[in-house]
N, C-alpha and C positions, 0 to 999 in steps of 0.2 A: 737590593745588594747595600752592604754596608758601606758607610762613608769612611772607615778606617784608612789610615794613610797608606798602609801596604796594600790594601785591596784597590785603591784608587791607582797606586802606581801599576799594580798587575795590568789594570783595565787599559794602560795606556802603551803598554808594550807591544811592539810588532812582532809577528812571527810568520814562518813559511806556511804557505796555504796548504802544504801537503800535511800539516799537523792536524788540520781540522776533522778529518775523518777519524782519526784515532783519538782525539778527544771527545768527539760524539760518541763514539763507543764506550770511552770510559765513563760518560756522565749518564748516557741514556740507557745503553744496554748492560753494562757491567755493573754499575751502582744502582741503577733505575731510581734516580733521585728525584723526588717530587717538589713541585712548587712550594709546599708548605714547610719543607725541611730546612735545616740550617747546616751549613757546611763549613769546615776548617780546611784551608788549603795551606799546606807548608812547602815552601820551596827555599830556593837558595840563588845566588847570583849565576850559578853555571846552567841552572836548569829553568831559568825565568820565563824563558820564550814557551815552553811546554806548559808550565801553569798558566801563562797569559792566554793559551789556546783553549784551556780547561775553563778557565773564567768567562771567556765568550760563550761557552755552552751553557755554564751557570746562569749567566744574565738572560740568555735565550728563555731558559725556564722560569726565570724571574723569582728565582729562590734567593734566600739570604745567606751570603757567604762571607767569611773573613779570611784575608790572604796574609800570609807572614813570609817575610824573605829572612833566613836565619841569620846572615851577616849583620843585619840591621839590630839584632836583638842580643847576639852573644859572639865571643870570639870563636873561631872554629880551630881545632876540632872541638866539638862541643863535649863539656864535662857532663851537663844535664840539660834535659829539654827546656828552653826558656819558659819562664813563668807565663808569659801572655799566652804562648801557644797552649800550654796546659789549662789554662783557666777558660780559654775560648772552647777547647775540646769539651770540658764540662757540660756545655750547653748545646754542643753539636749531635745530630743524627749520623753524619758523615763526615769522614776525614780522608784527605788526599795528601800524600807524602811523595812528592816528587822533588828528589835531592840527589846530588853526587855525593855520595858519603866519603868521609876521610877516616884515616886509621883511628881506632880507640874511641869510636863514636856508638857501639853498640849499647852501651849503658843508657845513652839518652834515647835511642830507638825502642829500648826495652821499656821504658819509663812511659813512652807515648803508646806501646801497644798493650801495656797494663790497662791504661785508661779505656783503650778499644775494647778490651777483653771485659773489663769490669762492667761498662756501661752498655755493652753489645751493641756497639756501633758498627755500622758498615765501613769498611776502611780499605782504600786502594793504597798498596805499598808499590810505590813507582821507584825503588831505589836504583840510582844509576840509569835512570831513562835517558835515552838520547835521540837526536833527531832520526838516526837510522831506525831505531825501535819504533819510534812514531809513526814512520811510513813503512814498517814492515809488520812485526808481531802485533802491533795494536790495530792492524786493518784485518785481524783474522775474522772469520765467522764463528764468534763465540758460541753461539747456538749449537753450531756442530761440534765444537771443541766439547762443549758441555754434554753432548750425546755420547761421544766417545769417552769421556771421563767418567760417566755414570756406568758405563759398560766395563770399564776397567775396574771401578770401584765394586761393582757387583761381584766381579769374579775375586779380586785380592781378598775380601772380606771373608770369603769362604777357605781360602788357602791357609797352610800351616807353614809353608816356606816358598821362598823364591829362589830360583836358580838361574843364573845369567852368565853368558859368555860373549866376548867379541873376537874378532880376527886379530886385534892388536895385543891379546892376551889376559884380558879380563876373564876371571873365572872365579865367581863368588856363590856362596850360599848363604842365604838370610833366613833365619827361622824367625817366625811372627809369633807375637804375644796376643793372644785372644783379649787381653785385658787392656791392651792398647789400642786406642781407635785409628781408623783410616780415615782420611778426609780428602775431598776433591776442593782443588781451587782452580776451576776451569775458565775463570774470567767473569763468571756470574757470582758476585758477591753477596753474601747473605751476613746477618747477623750471628750466624753459627760460627764462622771462621773469617776473619780478615783475609784478605787474598792480595797476592803480588798481580801487577798487571805490567805486561800482557800475562794472562793467566795460562793455564793448561797443565795441570799435574795431579796425582794422586799421591799422597805421603802419609807416613806413619812413622813411629819410633820402632825400630827393630827390637826383637829380643836378643839376638844376636847375630854377627855377621863375621864370616871366616872366609879367607881366599886371597886373591889378588885383584886390585882394581885399578886397570890402567887408564889414567887420565890423557888421553889424547883430544879431548875438548877443550875445556877450561877449568881454571880454579876460581872461587869466588871472593868475595869481600874486596878489600883494595887491592888484593893481589891480581885480580882479574885485569885492571887497568894497566898493571905494571907488565905483566908477562903475556896477556893476549892469548892466541890461539897456540895449542900445545901440539899440534899433529907433528910437526918436526922434532919436538923435544918432550915426548910424553913423560909424566910423571907416574911411576910404579909404586903404589901403595899395598904393601903386605898387611893383612889384618887376621889378628889372632884374637878370638875371644872379644870381639865387638872394638878392639883398641888397636891402634896402629903399633905395628911390630918393627917395621922398618920401612924406609922409602929409598927411591932411586931416581935420579934425574941426570940427563947429559947437563943441563943447566944447573950449575951447582949453586948460583944465587937463589933461584926458586926452591931448589932443595933445601937450601938452608933456612930461607925465610917462612916456607911452609912448615918445616919442622919446628921452628920458634913458635908459630902462632898456635899450631895444634899441641904446644906444651906450655901454653899461658897458665892454665890451672888444672886441677886434677881431673877434670872430665873433658879437657879440650880435644884430647886424642881419641875420644869414645864416640863410636858413630851414634849420632842423635836422631839423624833422619835417614829414611830410606823412602825413595820417590820414583815414579814413572812418569816422564814427561808425555803430555798428551796434546800439545798445541801443534796440529797437522799443518798450520798455517806457516809455521817456521821450518824452512827447507834446508837451512845449513847454520853451523854456529858462526858468530860473528865477533865473538871475543868479548861479550858482555854478558854476565852471569843472569841478569834480570830477565833477558829474553832466552839465553842458551839453556837455562835449566829447564826450559818447557819444551826443548826440543825432544821429539819422540825417542824414548830409550830410558835408561836408568841413571839417577844421580843420587848420589849419598852425601851427607853432610856430617862434619865431626864437630862436636860440641852440643850446644843447648838443643834438647829433644822437643820444645815447644810443649813442654809437660802439661801447661793449662788446657792444651786441646787433646793431645795424644793419651795423657795420662802417666807417662812416664815420670818415676818419682824422684829424679834428679836434674840437676842445672848446671850450666856452664856459664862463663861471662863471655864465651866465643861462640861462633857458628860459622863455617866455612864448608861451601858446597863444592864438590867435584863432578864433572860431567863427562862421560864417556860417549862414544860413537858407534853406530853399527851393531846394535844388541841383538841377541838371541835370549829370549826371555821364557821360562816355564813357571808355571804355578803348579804347587803339588800339595796334596794330602794324603790321608790313609788310603785313599783309593786309586792313587796314580797322579800323573803329571799331565797338564795340558799346555802346549805351546801358544803363547799370545802375540810374540813378536818373532820376526825372522829378518835377520840383516837389516835392522831398523824399521821394518814395516810391520804396522799391526795386522794382526790376522782375524781380528774380531769382527763381528756382524753389529751395526748399532744404528 
């Protein structure tokens, strides 16, 4: 273990014993870190106990790791990822980002993931991780989640469109572009694609989405913490030609802030991600996008399409997920349709 100040400090921070199972899952099952590997751990004051639990697991492995607490390196919100973090990542095999994000920090996170992508690092993205998630979603059987995710991936890669409805009023049709890749982030993280933890989704960039998406789960980024669960005040989004046409919500503050966020740049209102959540260990949404987007069903995101992975040729400075509940999902091609989810339950064998 490194003797760097931040790492030493992390090693002295106490944490609830309920964090240990999730931390062990992250280090051993999800990232499969080996004793001879070097790890960069990035955290902040709000999330430092979770990073400390991860540090204990890294110490048990006996691997070399350096920890960084962002507030000790730069003012928040970050305009850029601190140089010390960037330089450490350049010699690491694995990175772990356990941080509560603040508005306008996407640029710094993209700088970090650009390094991950270029160096083909295994990277755990634990944005807005909370004690609740450590004791729920991070305890999932990720081997089972991976089997289900693979079954979904095998199906969607053969489909030319996805159709979905919910009792709340979602009715969308997404055409798929065979030139854009599907990925699974099931919690088992590889060099092919860094992943969020807790994991459990299959995603792509859609060719085009049309219809109505009713967000009765949660919205993402910093708006998630501000507005929480939306079951009582769902956000209705009309999508035409893959872009937001209009929105409607009883909560006018949410309506105003979501509209502003999704009109930050020329592609902020464009559907950049189309995803199916596959973490069957998550039984209900909790008001935190990191876990809630893995809830079984569909979520989409407006903004950046993760083009380095999906192949979509455009970019955005923003990316915001929206989650609905209780989906019916059909996959279709020239030969017909197959239903893979009914009222939120998967119909697949895996």
